[in-house]
C-alpha positions in Angstrom: 27.0 -8.4 27.1 26.1 -10.8 29.9 27.7 -8.6 32.6 25.9 -5.5 31.2 22.5 -7.3 31.4 23.3 -8.4 35.0 24.0 -4.9 36.1 20.9 -3.4 34.4 18.3 -5.9 35.5 16.6 -6.6 38.8 17.8 -9.5 41.0 15.1 -11.9 40.0 15.8 -11.5 36.3 19.6 -11.7 37.0 19.0 -15.2 38.3 16.9 -16.0 35.3 19.6 -14.8 33.0 22.3 -16.8 34.8 20.1 -19.9 34.4 19.9 -19.3 30.7 23.6 -19.0 30.5 24.0 -22.4 32.1 23.0 -24.0 28.8 24.0 -21.6 26.1 23.3 -24.0 23.3 19.7 -24.5 24.3 19.1 -20.8 25.0 20.7 -19.8 21.7 18.5 -22.3 19.8 15.4 -21.0 21.5 16.3 -17.4 20.7 17.1 -18.4 17.1 13.7 -20.1 16.6 11.9 -17.1 18.1 13.9 -14.7 15.9 13.0 -16.6 12.8 9.3 -16.7 13.9 9.2 -12.9 14.5 11.1 -12.2 11.3 8.6 -14.4 9.3 5.5 -12.7 10.8 6.8 -9.1 10.5 8.1 -9.6 6.9 4.8 -11.2 5.8 2.8 -8.5 7.5 5.2 -5.8 6.1 4.7 -7.1 2.6 0.9 -7.1 3.1 1.1 -3.4 4.3 3.2 -2.5 1.3 0.7 -4.1 -1.1 -2.3 -2.4 0.4 -0.5 1.0 0.5 0.6 0.6 -3.1 -2.9 -0.2 -4.2 -4.3 2.7 -2.3 -1.7 5.1 -3.6 -2.1 4.1 -7.2 -5.9 4.6 -6.9 -5.5 8.0 -5.4 -2.8 9.1 -7.9 -5.2 8.1 -10.8 -8.5 9.5 -9.6 -7.6 12.0 -6.9 -8.6 11.9 -3.2 -11.9 13.6 -3.8 -13.8 13.9 -7.1 -16.4 16.7 -7.8 -19.0 16.1 -10.5 -22.6 16.7 -11.3 -25.1 14.2 -9.8 -25.8 12.4 -13.1 -22.3 12.3 -14.6 -21.2 8.8 -13.5 -24.6 7.3 -14.3 -23.7 8.0 -18.0 -27.0 9.8 -18.8 -25.7 12.2 -21.4 -27.3 12.8 -24.8 -24.2 14.8 -26.0 -20.7 15.0 -24.5 -20.5 17.0 -21.3 -24.3 17.4 -20.8 -23.4 16.8 -17.1 -20.2 18.7 -17.3 -19.0 21.4 -14.8 -18.6 25.1 -15.5 -17.3 28.0 -13.3 -14.1 25.9 -12.9 -12.0 28.9 -11.8 -14.3 29.8 -8.9 -14.4 26.3 -7.6 -10.6 25.8 -7.9 -9.9 29.1 -6.2 -12.2 28.2 -3.3 -10.7 24.7 -2.9 -7.1 25.9 -2.9 -7.8 28.0 0.2 -7.6 24.8 2.3 -4.1 24.0 3.5 -4.6 20.3 3.2 -5.3 20.6 -0.6 -2.2 20.0 -2.7 -3.7 20.5 -6.1 -7.0 20.8 -8.0 -7.1 19.2 -11.4 -10.0 19.4 -13.9 -10.4 16.6 -16.3 -12.4 15.8 -19.4 -13.2 12.2 -20.3 -14.2 11.7 -24.0 -14.0 9.1 -26.8 -13.8 8.9 -30.5 -11.7 7.7 -33.4 -8.0 8.0 -33.8 -6.2 7.7 -37.2 -2.7 7.9 -38.5 -4.0 8.4 -42.1 -4.2 4.8 -43.0 -5.4 3.0 -39.9 -8.0 4.0 -37.4 -9.0 2.8 -33.9 -11.4 3.7 -31.1 -9.9 5.6 -28.2 -10.8 6.8 -24.8 -9.2 10.1 -24.0 -8.5 12.2 -20.9 -8.0 15.9 -21.1 -5.7 17.1 -18.4 -3.2 19.8 -17.4 0.5 19.1 -17.4 0.6 19.2 -13.6 -1.4 15.9 -13.6 1.7 13.9 -14.5 3.7 15.3 -11.6 1.0 14.0 -9.3 1.0 10.5 -10.8 4.7 10.1 -10.0 5.9 6.5 -10.4 2.5 5.2 -11.2 2.8 6.4 -14.8 5.3 4.3 -16.8 6.6 6.4 -19.6 8.3 4.2 -22.3 9.2 6.8 -24.9 9.3 10.6 -25.2 8.0 13.0 -22.5 4.8 13.9 -20.7 2.6 16.8 -22.0 4.5 20.1 -21.6 3.3 23.3 -19.8 1.1 25.3 -22.2 2.4 28.5 -20.6 6.0 27.6 -21.3 7.9 29.5 -24.0 8.9 26.2 -25.5 5.3 25.1 -26.1 4.2 25.6 -29.7 0.4 26.1 -30.1 0.7 25.0 -33.7 1.7 21.5 -32.5 -0.9 20.2 -30.1 0.4 17.3 -28.1 -0.9 13.9 -27.3 0.3 11.0 -25.2 -0.6 7.5 -26.4 -0.8 4.3 -24.5 1.7 1.7 -25.7 -0.9 -0.7 -27.2 -2.7 2.0 -29.1 0.6 3.4 -30.5 1.6 -0.1 -31.5 -1.6 -0.7 -33.3 -1.3 2.5 -35.2 2.4 2.0 -35.8 3.3 5.5 -34.6 6.1 6.7 -32.4 7.2 10.0 -30.8 7.1 12.8 -33.3 4.5 11.3 -35.6 1.2 13.0 -36.2 -2.3 11.5 -35.6 -5.8 12.8 -36.0 -8.5 12.6 -33.3 -12.2 12.6 -34.4 -14.8 13.2 -31.7 -18.4 14.5 -31.3 -18.7 18.0 -30.0 -21.2 19.2 -27.4 -23.4 20.4 -30.3 -23.6 16.9 -31.6 -21.4 17.4 -34.7 -18.1 15.8 -35.7 -14.8 17.6 -35.2 -11.3 16.6 -35.9 -7.9 17.9 -34.8 -4.3 16.9 -35.6 -1.9 16.1 -32.7 1.8 15.4 -32.5 2.8 12.4 -30.4 4.7 13.6 -27.4 5.1 10.4 -25.4 4.2 6.7 -25.2 3.2 5.3 -21.8 1.8 2.2 -20.2 -0.8 1.8 -17.5 0.0 -1.9 -16.9 -3.6 -2.8 -17.6 -3.9 -4.5 -21.1 -7.4 -3.1 -21.9 -6.5 0.4 -21.1 -3.2 0.2 -23.0 -5.2 -0.6 -26.2 -7.4 2.5 -26.0 -6.2 5.3 -23.6 -4.6 8.6 -24.5 -3.9 12.0 -22.8 -4.2 15.5 -24.4 -4.1 19.0 -23.0 -7.3 20.2 -21.3 -7.5 23.3 -23.6 -7.0 21.1 -26.7 -9.8 18.8 -25.6 -12.1 21.7 -25.0 -11.3 23.0 -28.5 -12.0 19.5 -30.0 -15.3 19.3 -28.2 -16.2 22.9 -28.6 -16.9 23.6 -24.9 -15.5 25.3 -21.9 -16.8 22.7 -19.5 -15.0 19.8 -17.8 -16.2 16.3 -16.8 -14.9 16.3 -13.2 -12.6 18.0 -10.8 -10.1 15.9 -8.9 -8.8 17.1 -5.6 -5.3 15.9 -4.5 -4.3 16.2 -0.8 -1.0 16.1 1.0 -2.1 13.2 3.2 -4.6 10.5 2.2 -5.6 10.0 5.9 -7.1 13.5 5.8 -9.6 12.7 3.0 -12.7 12.5 5.3 -11.7 15.6 7.2 -11.3 17.6 4.0 -14.5 16.2 2.5 -16.4 17.5 5.5 -14.8 20.9 5.1 -15.2 21.5 1.4 -18.7 20.2 1.0 -20.4 23.2 2.7 -17.7 25.5 1.4 -18.4 24.8 -2.3 -22.2 24.7 -1.8 -22.0 28.2 -0.4 -20.6 29.5 -3.7 -22.9 31.5 -6.0 -23.8 30.4 -9.5 -22.5 26.9 -8.9 -24.6 24.0 -10.1 -25.4 21.2 -7.6 -22.4 19.0 -7.1 -21.6 15.6 -5.5 -18.4 14.9 -3.6 -17.0 11.4 -4.1 -14.1 10.2 -1.9 -11.5 8.0 -3.5 -12.7 4.8 -1.9 -16.1 5.1 -3.5 -14.5 5.0 -7.0 -11.7 2.5 -6.1 -13.5 -0.6 -7.5 -10.2 -2.3 -8.4 -8.7 -1.5 -5.0 -11.7 -2.9 -3.1 -11.8 -6.1 -5.0 -8.1 -6.7 -4.9 -8.0 -5.9 -1.2 -10.8 -8.3 -0.5 -8.9 -11.0 -2.4 -5.6 -10.2 -0.6 -7.4 -10.1 2.8 -8.3 -13.8 2.2 -4.9 -14.8 0.9 -3.0 -13.1 3.6 -5.5 -14.2 6.2 -5.0 -17.9 5.3 -1.2 -17.7 4.9 -1.0 -15.7 8.1 -3.1 -18.2 10.0 -0.9 -21.1 8.8 2.3 -19.1 9.7 1.0 -18.3 13.2 0.2 -22.0 13.7 3.6 -23.1 12.5 5.2 -20.5 14.8 3.1 -21.6 17.7 4.0 -25.2 17.3 7.7 -24.4 16.9 7.9 -22.1 20.0 5.7 -24.4 22.0 7.8 -27.4 21.2 11.0 -25.5 22.0 9.8 -24.2 25.3 8.3 -27.5 26.3 11.6 -29.4 25.6 13.5 -26.8 27.5 11.4 -27.2 30.6 11.2 -31.0 30.2 15.0 -31.3 30.1 15.1 -29.5 33.5 12.6 -31.7 35.3 15.3 -33.0 37.6 16.2 -29.4 38.4 12.5 -28.7 39.3 12.6 -31.8 41.5 15.7 -30.6 43.3 14.2 -27.1 43.9 11.1 -28.7 45.3 13.2 -30.9 47.6 15.0 -27.9 48.9 11.6 -26.3 49.9 11.0 -24.0 47.0 7.3 -23.4 46.5 5.8 -24.5 43.1 4.7 -21.0 42.2 8.2 -19.7 42.8 9.6 -22.3 40.4 6.9 -21.5 37.8 7.6 -17.7 38.1 11.4 -18.4 37.6 10.8 -20.3 34.4 8.3 -17.7 33.2 11.0 -15.0 33.7 13.4 -17.1 31.6 10.9 -17.5 28.9 10.2 -13.8 28.9 13.9 -13.0 28.4 14.1 -15.5 25.5 11.0 -14.0 23.9 12.2 -10.4 24.2 15.7 -11.2 22.9 14.4 -13.3 20.0 11.8 -10.6 19.2 14.4 -7.9 19.3 16.7 -9.7 16.9 13.7 -10.7 14.6 12.5 -7.0 14.4 16.1 -5.8 13.7 16.4 -8.4 10.9 13.1 -7.2 9.4 14.3 -3.6 9.6 17.6 -4.5 7.8 15.7 -6.4 5.2 13.3 -3.5 4.6 16.1 -1.1 4.2 18.1 -3.4 1.9 15.1 -3.8 -0.4 15.1 -0.1 -0.9 18.5 -0.3 -2.7 18.2 -3.8 -4.2 16.0 -4.0 -7.2 14.0 -7.3 -6.9 11.0 -7.4 -9.2 7.8 -9.3 -8.4 5.8 -11.0 -11.3 2.8 -9.0 -12.6 -0.4 -9.4 -10.6 -3.5 -10.8 -12.2 -4.9 -8.5 -14.9 -1.7 -6.5 -15.3 1.3 -6.7 -17.6 4.1 -5.1 -15.7 6.1 -6.3 -12.7 6.6 -4.2 -9.6 9.5 -3.9 -7.1 9.5 -5.9 -3.9 9.4 -3.8 -0.8 8.5 -4.6 2.8 7.2 -1.9 5.0 8.6 -1.7 8.5 5.8 -1.1 11.0 6.6 -0.4 14.6 3.0 -1.1 15.5 3.2 -4.5 13.7 6.5 -5.2 15.5 5.0 -4.5 18.9 1.9 -6.6 18.3 4.1 -9.5 17.1 6.4 -9.2 20.1 3.5 -9.2 22.5 2.0 -12.2 20.8 5.3 -14.2 20.9 5.9 -13.0 24.5 2.5 -14.2 25.5 3.0 -17.5 23.7 6.3 -18.1 25.4 5.0 -17.2 28.9 1.9 -19.4 28.5 4.0 -22.3 27.2 6.5 -22.0 30.1 3.7 -21.8 32.6 1.9 -24.9 31.3 5.1 -26.9 31.0 6.5 -25.9 34.4 3.2 -26.5 36.1 3.2 -30.0 34.7 6.7 -30.6 36.1 5.9 -29.2 39.5 2.9 -31.5 39.8 5.1 -34.5 39.6 6.1 -36.2 42.9 9.6 -35.1 44.0 11.0 -38.6 43.8 9.8 -39.1 40.3 11.1 -35.6 39.2 14.6 -36.4 40.7 15.0 -39.6 38.7 13.6 -38.2 35.5 15.8 -38.7 32.5 
């Protein structure tokens, strides 16, 4: 490896590399410390990136990238259910699907009422959805028992057995399981009570205790039948890429407003409804900020001490070079080159170690404890970011160069006789 480096590097850096090889133990120790420092910074940053991305993705999978609704819907000013609901769903959906960035358009109905197993009753909050909704949720829906709602157009779907999915807390309270029947009682859009029987298709968990005590899913057409309406509460737009949200929002806003016989709509991007994401991100920003600052300080002290000791041990060498007529700036540049090589090698090994750790965690199941306000653990992953690796490498390189410069400058400022007898 040493011969290869000598052949591929300029003459000045060859000399610097040979100087490092003169004391392999000291050089290896410096590279080791820099490697650990880079590994610590990139893994901590990678975990933070994973946490933010997971929070963002869970929010998007739940609410959609963009939500369409009537202006007064989220203010809750409805005398009867779906007073502020949307009609002409087919025209809106057809228009939205003309955009290549749009992956799916899912109408939803939010409603509430009473659920009963015949002997026990409880309040519920329901969501009427299409079966495609659960494909979009992916791993963010934890199905404990049974299956998700089936496709109503499938030949295996029995209209005489309307399906419902219950959250785990609600199913536990009612003491029902997959295959049991329950009754939903809700107020129709005309203000009268209506009840329908449903067969439990699956039991799931959201990971949020309060939702697990109340939430359930039913087919959209069953919800419309229960509420005696053809309206929906909102329309959720799912995109192929989250980063395109603002671009698509700017495109579809005039597109939908140009449709005929469409009531006034508001277009809400996911971040305006992501209250949990915003609060948790704000909390994590502070936590990662404090921990990151402490870690950077520790790394700075460790690298500074290592580089200072390395230069101090070679004070007699600096005195010898000065006695031979070498200019101070040439000595300083030589030590800076050595520090640069140490920083680059240490950073390379640290980044490779982070990459190996990131890949390993994709195959090794390590569970993190549930975060505040949740009941379920989540897998530990670390995102490998090339951008983060470059920033970390530049920071460590700058630190090593500055440290080498300051330490060497202090050594060159000593009188030659004092430097020669330094022990």
